[in-house]
MARBA-3410 file (N, C-alpha, C, O; in Angstrom, 1 decimal):
82
9.1,-0.3,-6.9,8.2,-0.9,-5.9,8.9,-2.2,-5.4,9.6,-2.9,-6.1 ~ 8.7,-2.5,-4.1,9.3,-3.8,-3.6,8.6,-5.0,-4.3,7.5,-4.9,-4.7 ~ 9.4,-6.0,-4.5,8.8,-7.2,-5.1,7.6,-7.7,-4.4,7.6,-7.8,-3.2 ~ 6.6,-8.0,-5.2,5.3,-8.5,-4.6,4.4,-7.4,-4.2,3.2,-7.7,-3.7 ~ 4.8,-6.2,-4.3,3.9,-5.0,-4.0,2.8,-4.9,-4.9,2.8,-5.3,-6.1
1.7,-4.3,-4.4,0.5,-4.1,-5.2,0.2,-2.6,-5.1,-0.1,-2.0,-4.1 ~ 0.3,-1.9,-6.3,0.0,-0.5,-6.3,-1.4,-0.2,-6.1,-2.3,-0.8,-6.7 ~ -1.7,0.8,-5.2,-3.1,1.2,-4.9,-3.1,2.7,-5.0,-2.3,3.4,-4.4 ~ -4.0,3.3,-5.8,-4.1,4.7,-5.9,-4.6,5.4,-4.6,-5.1,4.7,-3.7 ~ -4.4,6.7,-4.5,-4.8,7.4,-3.3,-6.1,8.1,-3.4,-6.5,8.7,-2.4
-6.8,8.1,-4.5,-8.1,8.8,-4.6,-9.2,8.1,-5.1,-10.3,8.6,-5.5 ~ -9.1,6.8,-5.3,-10.1,6.0,-5.9,-11.3,5.8,-4.9,-11.3,6.0,-3.7 ~ -12.4,5.4,-5.5,-13.6,5.1,-4.8,-13.8,3.6,-4.7,-13.5,2.9,-5.7 ~ -14.3,3.1,-3.6,-14.6,1.7,-3.5,-13.5,0.9,-3.1,-12.4,1.4,-2.6 ~ -13.6,-0.4,-3.2,-12.6,-1.4,-2.7,-11.7,-1.8,-3.8,-12.1,-2.1,-4.9
-10.4,-1.8,-3.5,-9.4,-2.2,-4.4,-9.6,-3.7,-4.7,-9.9,-4.4,-3.8 ~ -9.5,-4.2,-6.0,-9.7,-5.6,-6.3,-8.8,-6.6,-5.5,-9.2,-7.7,-5.4 ~ -7.7,-6.1,-5.1,-6.8,-7.0,-4.3,-6.7,-6.6,-2.9,-5.7,-6.8,-2.2 ~ -7.7,-5.9,-2.3,-7.6,-5.4,-1.0,-7.5,-6.6,0.0,-8.2,-7.6,-0.2 ~ -6.7,-6.4,1.0,-6.5,-7.5,2.0,-7.7,-7.6,3.0,-8.5,-6.6,3.1
-7.8,-8.7,3.7,-8.8,-8.8,4.7,-8.1,-8.3,6.0,-6.9,-8.0,6.1 ~ -9.0,-8.0,7.0,-8.5,-7.4,8.3,-7.4,-8.2,9.0,-6.6,-7.7,9.7 ~ -7.4,-9.6,8.8,-6.4,-10.4,9.5,-5.1,-10.6,8.6,-4.3,-11.3,9.1 ~ -5.1,-10.0,7.4,-3.9,-10.2,6.6,-2.8,-9.3,7.0,-3.0,-8.2,7.6 ~ -1.5,-9.6,6.8,-0.4,-8.8,7.0,-0.4,-7.7,5.9,-0.4,-8.0,4.7
-0.3,-6.4,6.2,-0.3,-5.3,5.3,0.8,-4.4,5.6,1.0,-3.9,6.7 ~ 1.7,-4.2,4.6,2.8,-3.3,4.8,2.7,-2.2,3.8,2.7,-2.4,2.5 ~ 2.5,-1.0,4.3,2.2,0.2,3.4,3.5,0.9,3.1,4.4,1.0,4.0 ~ 3.5,1.5,2.0,4.7,2.2,1.5,4.3,3.4,0.7,3.5,3.3,-0.3 ~ 4.8,4.6,1.0,4.7,5.8,0.2,6.1,6.3,-0.1,7.0,5.6,0.2
6.2,7.5,-0.7,7.5,8.0,-1.1,8.4,8.2,0.1,9.6,7.8,0.1 ~ 8.0,8.9,1.1,8.9,9.2,2.3,8.5,8.6,3.6,9.2,8.7,4.6 ~ 7.3,8.0,3.7,6.9,7.3,4.9,5.8,8.0,5.7,5.2,7.3,6.6 ~ 5.5,9.2,5.4,4.5,9.9,6.2,3.1,9.4,5.9,2.4,9.1,6.8 ~ 2.7,9.5,4.7,1.4,9.1,4.3,1.1,7.6,4.6,0.0,7.3,5.1
2.0,6.8,4.4,1.8,5.3,4.7,1.7,5.1,6.2,1.0,4.2,6.7 ~ 2.4,6.0,7.0,2.3,5.9,8.5,0.8,6.2,8.9,0.2,5.6,9.7 ~ 0.3,7.3,8.3,-1.1,7.7,8.6,-2.1,6.6,8.1,-3.0,6.3,8.9 ~ -1.8,6.0,7.0,-2.7,5.0,6.4,-2.7,3.7,7.3,-3.7,3.1,7.6 ~ -1.5,3.3,7.8,-1.4,2.2,8.7,-2.1,2.4,10.0,-2.8,1.5,10.5
-2.0,3.6,10.5,-2.7,3.9,11.8,-4.2,3.9,11.6,-4.9,3.4,12.4 ~ -4.7,4.4,10.4,-6.1,4.3,10.1,-6.6,2.9,10.0,-7.6,2.5,10.5 ~ -5.8,2.0,9.3,-6.2,0.6,9.1,-6.2,-0.1,10.5,-7.1,-0.9,10.8 ~ -5.3,0.3,11.4,-5.3,-0.3,12.7,-6.5,0.1,13.5,-7.1,-0.7,14.2 ~ -6.9,1.4,13.4,-8.1,1.9,14.0,-9.4,1.2,13.5,-10.4,1.1,14.2
-9.3,0.8,12.2,-10.5,0.1,11.6,-10.5,-1.4,11.9,-11.4,-2.1,11.4 ~ -9.5,-1.9,12.6,-9.5,-3.3,13.0,-8.4,-4.2,12.4,-8.4,-5.4,12.6 ~ -7.5,-3.6,11.6,-6.5,-4.4,11.0,-5.3,-4.5,11.9,-4.6,-3.6,12.1 ~ -5.2,-5.7,12.5,-4.2,-5.9,13.6,-2.8,-6.0,13.0,-1.8,-5.9,13.8 ~ -2.6,-6.2,11.7,-1.3,-6.5,11.1,-0.9,-5.4,10.1,-0.3,-5.8,9.1
-1.4,-4.2,10.2,-1.0,-3.1,9.3,0.2,-2.4,9.8,0.2,-2.0,11.0 ~ 1.1,-2.2,9.0,2.3,-1.4,9.4,2.8,-0.6,8.1,2.3,-0.8,7.0 ~ 3.9,0.2,8.3,4.4,0.9,7.2,6.0,0.8,7.2,6.5,0.3,8.2 ~ 6.6,1.2,6.1,8.0,1.1,6.0,8.6,2.4,6.5,8.3,3.5,5.9 ~ 9.5,2.4,7.5,10.1,3.6,8.0,11.0,4.2,6.8,11.8,3.6,6.3
10.7,5.5,6.5,11.5,6.2,5.5,10.9,6.0,4.1,11.3,6.6,3.1 ~ 9.8,5.2,4.0,9.1,5.0,2.7,9.9,4.4,1.6,10.9,3.7,1.9 ~ 9.5,4.6,0.4,10.2,4.0,-0.7,11.6,4.6,-0.8,12.6,3.9,-1.3 ~ 11.8,5.9,-0.5,13.1,6.5,-0.5,14.1,5.7,0.5,15.2,5.4,0.1 ~ 13.6,5.4,1.7,14.4,4.7,2.6,14.7,3.3,2.1,15.8,2.7,2.3
13.7,2.7,1.5,13.8,1.3,0.9,15.0,1.3,-0.1,15.9,0.4,0.0 ~ 15.0,2.3,-1.0,16.0,2.4,-2.0,17.4,2.7,-1.4,18.4,2.1,-1.8 ~ 17.4,3.6,-0.4,18.7,4.0,0.2,19.3,2.8,0.9,20.5,2.7,1.1 ~ 18.4,1.8,1.4,18.9,0.6,2.0,19.3,-0.5,1.0,19.7,-1.6,1.3 ~ 19.2,-0.1,-0.3,19.6,-1.0,-1.4,18.8,-2.3,-1.4,19.3,-3.4,-1.7
17.5,-2.2,-1.0,16.6,-3.3,-1.0,16.1,-3.5,-2.4,16.1,-2.6,-3.2 ~ 15.7,-4.7,-2.8,15.3,-5.0,-4.2,14.0,-4.2,-4.6,13.1,-4.0,-3.8 ~ 14.0,-3.8,-5.9,12.8,-3.1,-6.4,12.4,-3.8,-7.8,13.2,-4.5,-8.4 ~ 11.2,-3.5,-8.2,10.8,-3.9,-9.5,9.8,-2.9,-10.0,9.1,-2.2,-9.2 ~ 9.6,-2.8,-11.3,8.5,-1.9,-11.8,7.2,-2.4,-11.4,6.9,-3.6,-11.2
6.2,-1.5,-11.1,4.9,-1.9,-10.6,4.2,-2.6,-11.8,4.3,-2.2,-12.9 ~ 3.4,-3.6,-11.4,2.6,-4.3,-12.4,1.3,-3.4,-12.7,0.9,-2.7,-11.8 ~ 0.8,-3.5,-13.9,-0.4,-2.8,-14.2,-1.6,-3.3,-13.5,-1.7,-4.5,-13.3 ~ -2.4,-2.5,-13.0,-3.7,-2.9,-12.3,-4.8,-2.7,-13.2,-5.1,-1.6,-13.7 ~ -5.6,-3.8,-13.4,-6.8,-3.7,-14.3,-7.9,-2.9,-13.6,-8.1,-3.1,-12.4
-8.5,-2.0,-14.3,-9.6,-1.2,-13.7,-10.8,-1.5,-14.4,-10.9,-1.5,-15.7 ~ -11.9,-1.8,-13.7,-13.2,-2.1,-14.2,-14.0,-0.8,-14.3,-14.5,-0.4,-13.2 ~ -14.0,-0.2,-15.4,-14.7,1.1,-15.5,-16.2,1.1,-15.2,-16.7,2.2,-14.8 ~ -16.8,0.0,-15.2,-18.2,-0.1,-14.9,-18.4,0.1,-13.4,-19.5,0.4,-13.0 ~ -17.4,0.0,-12.6,-17.5,0.2,-11.1,-17.2,1.6,-10.7,-17.4,1.9,-9.5
-16.8,2.4,-11.6,-16.5,3.8,-11.3,-17.8,4.6,-11.2,-18.8,4.3,-11.8 ~ -17.8,5.6,-10.3,-18.9,6.5,-10.1,-18.8,7.8,-10.8,-19.7,8.6,-10.8
END
């Protein structure tokens, strides 16, 4: 994962505890770039003016020899699950 990245699952319900506000800069990343491109377009349609994705996804990131780090664990509050 790129340094400073926040892992977010793809099938969860509700709002992620570290979800950005609509005016925050959001850079989305998936394995190859397709899903994050769709997600960025969806966020833009929902009003996020600063949502974008990484061309080529994480694979492209690694091929460009950009820095990576293991993802940090995300605490899950089971009481909020449906």
